[in-house]
C-alpha positions in Angstrom: 58.2 -111.3 31.3 57.1 -107.6 31.3 53.5 -108.5 31.7 54.2 -110.7 34.7 56.3 -108.0 36.3 53.5 -105.5 35.5 51.0 -107.8 37.3 53.2 -108.0 40.3 53.7 -104.2 40.3 49.9 -103.9 40.0 49.3 -105.4 43.4 52.1 -103.3 45.1 50.7 -100.2 43.5 47.1 -101.1 44.5 48.2 -101.8 48.1 49.8 -98.4 48.4 47.4 -96.4 46.3 44.1 -97.6 47.8 45.0 -96.2 51.2 44.6 -92.7 49.8 41.0 -92.9 48.4 40.1 -94.8 51.5 41.2 -91.7 53.6 37.6 -90.6 54.3 36.7 -94.1 55.6 39.9 -94.3 57.7 39.2 -90.9 59.1 35.7 -91.9 60.3 36.5 -95.4 61.5 39.8 -94.6 63.4 39.0 -90.8 64.0 42.2 -89.7 62.3 43.6 -86.2 61.9 45.3 -85.1 58.7 48.7 -85.6 60.5 47.8 -89.2 61.6 46.8 -90.1 58.1 50.2 -88.8 57.0 51.8 -91.2 59.5 49.8 -94.0 57.9 51.5 -93.3 54.5 54.9 -92.7 56.1 54.9 -96.0 58.0 54.9 -97.8 54.7 57.4 -95.6 53.0 60.0 -95.3 55.8 59.8 -99.1 56.5 60.3 -99.7 52.7 63.3 -97.3 52.7 65.0 -99.1 55.6 64.4 -102.5 54.1 65.7 -101.4 50.7 69.0 -100.1 52.2 69.4 -103.4 54.1 68.7 -105.4 51.0 71.2 -103.4 48.9 74.0 -104.9 51.0 73.3 -108.4 49.8 71.0 -108.3 46.8 73.8 -108.9 44.2 74.3 -112.4 45.7 70.8 -113.6 44.9 69.3 -114.8 41.7 66.6 -112.3 40.8 63.6 -114.6 40.2 64.0 -116.5 43.5 64.5 -113.2 45.4 61.4 -111.7 43.8 59.2 -114.6 44.7 60.4 -114.8 48.3 59.8 -111.1 48.9 56.5 -111.2 47.1 55.1 -114.0 49.3 56.0 -111.7 52.3 54.1 -108.9 50.7 51.0 -111.0 50.2 51.1 -112.0 53.8 51.4 -108.3 54.9 48.3 -107.4 52.8 46.4 -110.1 54.7 47.6 -108.7 58.0 46.5 -105.2 57.0 43.0 -106.6 56.2 42.7 -108.0 59.7 43.9 -104.9 61.6 41.6 -103.9 64.5 43.0 -100.6 65.6 45.0 -97.7 64.3 48.2 -99.0 66.0 47.7 -102.4 64.4 47.0 -100.8 61.0 50.2 -98.7 61.4 52.2 -101.8 62.1 50.7 -103.7 59.2 51.5 -100.9 56.8 55.1 -100.9 58.0 55.2 -104.7 57.3 53.8 -104.1 53.8 56.4 -101.4 53.2 59.3 -103.8 54.2 58.4 -106.2 51.4 56.9 -103.7 48.9 59.9 -101.4 48.9 62.3 -104.2 48.1 60.0 -105.5 45.3 60.1 -102.2 43.5 63.9 -102.3 43.2 64.0 -106.0 42.1 61.4 -105.4 39.4 63.3 -102.5 37.8 66.6 -104.4 38.3 65.2 -107.2 36.1 64.2 -104.6 33.5 67.7 -103.1 33.5 69.4 -106.5 33.3 67.3 -107.9 30.4 66.2 -104.9 28.3 68.8 -102.9 26.2 69.0 -99.1 26.9 67.5 -98.3 23.5 64.2 -100.0 24.3 64.1 -99.5 28.0 61.7 -96.5 27.8 59.1 -98.7 26.2 59.7 -101.6 28.6 59.4 -99.2 31.5 56.2 -97.9 30.0 54.7 -101.5 29.8 55.5 -102.2 33.5 54.3 -98.8 34.6 50.9 -99.4 33.0 50.4 -101.2 36.2 49.7 -97.8 37.7 47.1 -97.2 35.1 45.5 -100.6 35.5 45.4 -100.3 39.3 43.5 -97.0 38.9 41.3 -98.2 36.0 40.3 -101.5 37.6 42.0 -102.1 41.0 41.2 -99.0 42.9 37.6 -98.5 41.7 36.8 -102.2 42.3 38.4 -102.0 45.8 36.5 -98.8 46.6 33.2 -100.3 45.4 33.8 -103.4 47.6 34.8 -101.2 50.5 31.6 -99.1 50.0 29.5 -102.3 49.9 31.3 -104.0 52.8 34.1 -102.1 54.6 37.7 -100.9 54.0 39.1 -104.4 54.7 37.7 -105.6 51.4 40.3 -103.6 49.5 43.2 -105.5 51.1 41.5 -108.8 50.7 41.5 -108.1 46.9 45.3 -107.2 47.1 46.1 -110.5 49.0 44.0 -112.7 46.6 45.5 -111.1 43.5 49.0 -111.4 44.9 48.6 -115.1 45.6 47.5 -115.7 41.9 50.4 -113.6 40.6 52.9 -115.5 42.7 51.8 -118.8 41.2 52.0 -117.3 37.7 55.4 -115.7 38.2 56.8 -119.0 39.5 55.9 -120.7 36.2 56.6 -117.9 33.7 59.5 -115.7 34.9 62.8 -116.7 33.3 65.8 -117.7 35.5 69.0 -115.9 34.5 72.1 -117.8 33.7 74.2 -114.8 34.7 72.2 -112.1 36.4 75.2 -109.8 36.8 78.4 -109.2 34.7 81.4 -111.4 35.4 83.1 -108.7 37.4 80.4 -108.9 40.0 80.7 -112.7 40.2 83.9 -112.0 42.1 82.0 -109.7 44.6 82.5 -112.3 47.4 86.2 -111.5 47.2 85.6 -107.9 48.2 84.3 -106.7 51.5 80.5 -106.4 51.4 80.4 -103.1 53.2 83.0 -101.4 51.0 81.0 -102.4 47.9 77.9 -101.0 49.4 79.6 -97.7 50.3 81.0 -97.6 46.7 77.5 -98.0 45.3 76.0 -95.5 47.7 78.7 -92.8 47.0 79.3 -93.2 43.3 78.8 -89.7 41.9 76.3 -90.6 39.2 74.3 -92.6 41.7 74.1 -89.7 44.0 72.9 -87.5 41.2 70.2 -90.1 40.3 69.2 -90.4 44.0 68.7 -86.6 44.2 66.6 -86.7 41.0 64.5 -89.5 42.3 64.0 -87.6 45.6 62.8 -84.5 43.8 60.4 -86.5 41.7 58.8 -88.2 44.7 58.6 -85.0 46.8 56.9 -83.1 44.0 54.3 -85.8 43.6 53.7 -87.0 47.1 53.3 -83.6 48.6 49.9 -83.6 46.8 48.8 -87.2 46.1 47.9 -88.6 49.5 45.4 -85.9 50.2 43.6 -85.6 46.8 40.7 -87.8 47.8 40.2 -85.9 51.1 40.4 -82.5 49.3 38.0 -83.6 46.5 35.4 -84.8 49.0 35.8 -82.1 51.6 36.6 -79.0 49.5 35.6 -79.7 45.9 32.1 -81.1 46.7 32.7 -84.6 45.3 30.4 -87.2 46.9 32.5 -90.0 48.4 30.5 -92.6 46.4 31.8 -91.0 43.2 35.5 -91.4 44.1 35.7 -94.6 42.0 34.8 -92.5 38.9 37.8 -90.2 39.5 40.3 -93.1 39.6 38.5 -94.9 36.7 38.7 -91.8 34.4 42.3 -91.1 35.4 43.4 -94.7 35.0 41.8 -95.2 31.6 43.7 -92.2 30.3 47.0 -93.2 31.9 46.7 -96.7 30.5 47.2 -95.4 27.0 49.5 -92.4 27.7 52.1 -94.4 29.8 53.1 -96.5 26.9 53.0 -93.6 24.5 55.3 -91.6 26.8 57.6 -94.6 26.8 57.8 -94.6 23.0 58.3 -90.8 23.0 61.2 -91.2 25.5 63.0 -93.7 23.2 62.5 -91.6 20.1 63.2 -88.1 21.4 65.4 -88.8 24.4 64.5 -89.6 28.0 65.6 -86.4 29.5 63.9 -84.2 27.0 60.7 -86.1 27.3 60.8 -85.9 31.1 61.3 -82.2 31.0 58.3 -81.6 28.7 56.0 -83.8 30.7 57.1 -82.4 34.0 56.7 -78.9 32.7 53.1 -79.7 31.7 52.5 -81.3 35.0 52.8 -78.0 36.8 49.3 -77.1 35.7 47.4 -80.0 37.3 49.6 -79.8 40.4 48.5 -76.2 41.0 44.9 -76.7 39.8 44.1 -79.7 42.0 45.5 -77.9 45.1 43.6 -74.7 44.5 40.3 -75.8 43.0 37.0 -74.7 44.7 33.7 -76.6 44.6 33.2 -77.6 40.9 30.8 -79.9 39.0 31.6 -83.5 38.6 32.7 -83.1 34.9 35.3 -80.5 35.9 36.6 -82.7 38.8 37.0 -85.6 36.4 38.9 -83.5 33.9 41.2 -82.2 36.6 41.8 -85.8 37.8 42.6 -87.0 34.3 45.1 -84.3 33.7 46.7 -84.9 37.0 47.0 -88.7 36.6 48.3 -88.5 33.0 51.0 -85.9 33.6 52.1 -86.3 37.2 52.3 -90.1 37.0 53.4 -90.0 33.3 56.6 -88.1 34.0 57.8 -91.1 36.0 58.1 -93.2 32.8 61.0 -91.3 31.3 62.2 -90.4 34.7 62.6 -94.0 35.8 64.2 -94.9 32.4 66.8 -92.2 33.1 67.5 -93.6 36.6 67.7 -97.2 35.5 70.4 -96.3 33.0 72.4 -94.4 35.6 73.8 -97.5 37.3 77.5 -98.2 37.5 78.1 -101.4 35.5 78.0 -104.4 37.9 76.0 -102.7 40.6 72.6 -102.3 39.1 70.7 -104.4 41.6 72.2 -102.6 44.6 71.7 -99.2 43.0 68.1 -99.8 42.1 67.3 -101.2 45.5 68.9 -98.1 47.1 67.0 -95.9 44.7 63.8 -97.7 45.8 64.7 -96.7 49.3 65.2 -93.1 48.2 61.8 -93.2 46.5 60.2 -94.3 49.8 62.1 -91.7 51.8 61.0 -89.0 49.5 57.4 -90.2 49.6 57.4 -90.5 53.4 59.0 -87.1 53.9 56.6 -85.5 51.5 53.5 -87.1 53.1 54.8 -86.1 56.6 55.5 -82.5 55.6 52.2 -82.0 53.8 50.4 -83.6 56.8 52.1 -81.1 59.1 51.1 -78.2 56.8 47.5 -79.2 56.2 44.8 -78.6 58.8 41.3 -80.0 58.9 38.6 -77.4 59.8 35.6 -78.3 62.0 33.6 -78.6 58.8 36.0 -81.3 57.5 37.5 -79.1 54.8 41.3 -79.0 54.3 43.2 -75.8 54.9 46.7 -74.8 53.5 46.6 -77.4 50.7 47.4 -74.6 48.2 50.8 -74.2 49.9 51.5 -77.9 49.3 50.8 -77.3 45.6 53.3 -74.4 45.4 56.0 -76.5 47.1 55.4 -79.3 44.7 55.6 -77.0 41.7 58.9 -75.5 42.8 60.4 -79.0 43.4 59.2 -80.0 39.9 61.1 -77.0 38.4 64.3 -78.0 40.3 63.9 -81.6 39.0 63.6 -80.4 35.4 66.9 -78.7 35.7 68.6 -81.5 37.7 67.8 -84.4 35.3 70.4 -83.0 33.0 73.1 -83.9 35.5 72.3 -87.6 35.5 74.6 -89.5 33.0 73.7 -92.7 31.1 76.2 -95.5 32.1 74.9 -98.5 30.2 77.4 -100.6 28.5 76.2 -104.0 29.9 74.9 -106.5 27.3 71.4 -108.0 27.5 71.5 -111.0 29.7 71.0 -114.6 28.6 68.1 -116.3 30.3 67.2 -119.9 30.8 63.5 -120.7 30.1 62.2 -123.1 32.7 59.8 -125.8 31.5 56.2 -125.4 32.5 54.9 -128.2 34.7 
């Protein structure tokens, strides 16, 4: 089950991540400014946020597997639409469409983890699914970039659509169907007003604390992440043809460390583990936003440190968030939290796009201020994670294995 969810997550991560290393190509083909490129990221994230909030109103009424498959088919179609975009306006619309489906998928995936995996092993389970980030950077992004360099940027999204189609067929055959996807108290949800239940989930104190924590995590990362490839090629002297090496090196390292961080979180405590990794992530956040022209080896070392620590802190961080749900409201909570993630990402990309300027030479200016803002936000998150409580008394759910064939 976890491997299937990881494969689905792989395509959603690849679809979102590949936009960033393709920034130099998009800038040339569509003549984009740094601010316009920020809009390209924000179109996905804000659409995902709106879709997640809408889905949270009704998600508890749907069986998880059927919901995941329906939304995933829409995501695959959106990737195909992106690949066929002929103008910046069409591309912007296509990315918003991808965000509508991709944002809901994220919440459903982590809802299934929370429903089926006990809290004591949830760090390791989260680590397995989040290796999708590593695999996408090890294999997906470099392959997509190589194909894009050989053909054009559209090849990357053809890869996403084709991989998604295969994953949908596999998921239909292998994912279990739950006999009772939610506790008995939620089976009576139809007896209560849908809107009042939504408001209760939205305003529950521990949920609000978890939402703030998620927002801090996303802002501290996505102030920096969307512009890394542009900064490396424009300011650090990295040839555009060597960008795949950056993602390959970072992804290989993250493939191993994500699971190790998950084990560490289960042994030492999720909050303690998050704090240590987040504290260490301050170094790459500041280095990557201040680095001058450096040799390729130094660029790769910086990239590895950034990928391992900045993405690695999400493993214990998401395990903390998943365990913060009020019993009986996990699906709605995780879907809303997915919207918070997208809002944080979109706000961060928009803010950094407004701060960063491209000089006539193509170099980025003011990126160092982005790094300082990300560092301060990280410090606030390290303190705030202690306010999020674990509310996890729900038993592991019984699932029905569907016959293959």
